[in-house]
N, C-alpha and C positions, 0 to 999 in steps of 0.2 A: 610618844616618846618621854622616856623617864625625866626626872630632874636630877635624880642621883648621879654621884659619880663611880658610886661603886656599880662593880657588871649585874645585871639581872641576875644571872647564873653563870656555873664557875666556865671557864673555856670546855669545848676540847682539850683532850691528851693525849691524843694520838695522832699520828700523820695518814690522813684518807685520800687517796689519787684515785680521782673516780676515772675509771677507765684504764688506769695501769701505766708501767711506763710506755714511754712509745721514744723510736728515737728521734735522733736531729735528720732530719731532711730538709731544712733550706740552709742554702748558704749564707753570705756573708753578700752585700749588697754595700756600692760606694754609696756615700746618704743621698739619698731621694730628699729631695726639698716640695715632694709633695705630704712628708711624713708629719710639719708640725699643724697642717691642714686636715687629718687622719683625727691628730691626736685631740682638735677643736671642732670637729664633727661626735668624738666619742665624748669629749668632753661632756658637748650641750646634752648626748642622749640620757650623759648617766646623772646628770643633773635636773632633769626633767622627768626618768624612773622614780628621783630619789626626791622631788619634789615635796618642800617643807623638811628633809633633815638638815642638821646643819653638818654638814661634810666639806671635806677640802680635797683638789681634786689637782695633781698636777702630772707633766710630762714627765716620764724618767727612762731611764736608759739609755741605750745609745742610738737609739733613732730620735734621741732628743738635743743630743750635739750637736749641730750645724760640723759638716766637716767631717764627721766618723762615719767607717763601714759599720754597717749592723746586717746582724739578720735583719728582714723585712716582717718584722714584728712592731706593732707600736706596743710599748708599755707606760701604763696611766696609771697614777697609787691614787686611790679614795682615803681617804682618813676620816671616819668616821666614831662615834661619840661612847659606843660600848658594841665590840666585836661579837658578844656572847649573844643580844640583840640581834641576831639574824634577820628577823620579819620587818624591822626595819629599812632594812637593806637589800637583802639578799632577794624575797619574794618580788623586789621592782626590779634589780638586777636582771633577773631572769625570764619577767614578766618582756624585757627591755632585747630579748633578744639572745642575752648572752646566758654561755651553760656553765654548770660548776665546775670545774678541774683541780683544783685543792680544798679541802679545809684541814687546817693542821692548826696547835696554838697560836692565837694571835693573828690568823694571816688566811685571809681566804681570795683565792684565785677566780676570777669568772672569766670566760675568753669567748671573743666569737666564736659561731660556729666553723668559719675559713679558719681560723686563729691566728687570725691577724693582728689582732692585738688583743692585750691581756689586760685586766684589772687588778690589780690587785692593793686588797682591801685590809684597813689597821686601825685598830683602833688611836687614836688622836692621841700626839704621847709617845707613841711606839716608836724607841729609839732605830729602828727600821727604816721611819722615811724620811728622818733626818740623814740618815746615809744613803741616800740615796741620792737626795737634792744636795749633800758635801759632794760626792764623787761627782756626779751631773755639773753641777754648778764650777765646780774645779774644772773638767776638762772640756768647759765649755772656754776658759780664757787660758789655759797652756797649754799649747800644741805639742810642748816633747812629749808630755804627760798622755796626750791623746793620740799621739802616733803610736808610742810604747804599748798603748792598749790595743789601737788597731793590729800591732805586730804581730801579739802572744795570741789575739781571735783568731788572726787571719794563719798561725800555724795551727791551734785547737782547731779550728774549724776543717779543715784537710783531713780530720780524723776521723776514721766511723766511732759513731757516738750510738749505744743502745738507748740510751736513756740521756733526755737533753738536760738532766737537772748535772749529769756527773759533767757535760761541758760546762754549765755554768759554774759549775765546783771546782774544776778545772783551773777559772778566770780568780778566785779567788788569792791566790798569792799575790797577782799585780795589782789586784784592785784591792787589797789592806799596803801595799806600798804608796800604790795613790792614794788616799785617801789620808793618809801618815803624812803625806807631805802636804798634804792640802787644810789638814788642820794644823800642822809646824806654819802655814804659808797667810793664817789669817789673823789679824791684829790683835 
């Protein structure tokens, strides 16, 4: 691992979705109290796979919010020193059994073969990590926004989605509104 704060090489400039678009085939589940344990097991698996690497690991997404219905997919974010230095993290994650799904500027996504855990990798300090945590922390403490978000998700999940990414994009407006309130509520 380099001590330089500069990337080792230029990042990718295109979006590569390994396997192409996938239809949304899972529905919403009521909150499952086992999700935090699934996160903890995968956190340990990730830390073991990246032993010696300076990473931060957090549970994000709807499964990280007690009481919130969610697709039964545990989302995890890993912050690494240099997103372009894939040899520092990607090889270890693949060896630990995760599969590469997305490579795009500033972001990599690996997941379990069962597709029940998604690991989002970003560079430390990337605004996306902050945004995930902002939304998670606000939803954990604001029942009204949690209920609103769940309502929108329930409405959207009832539609047909040929690509899971389209479903995620359809939630953007409500997520933006909730994050705006979260920023306003901070001291």
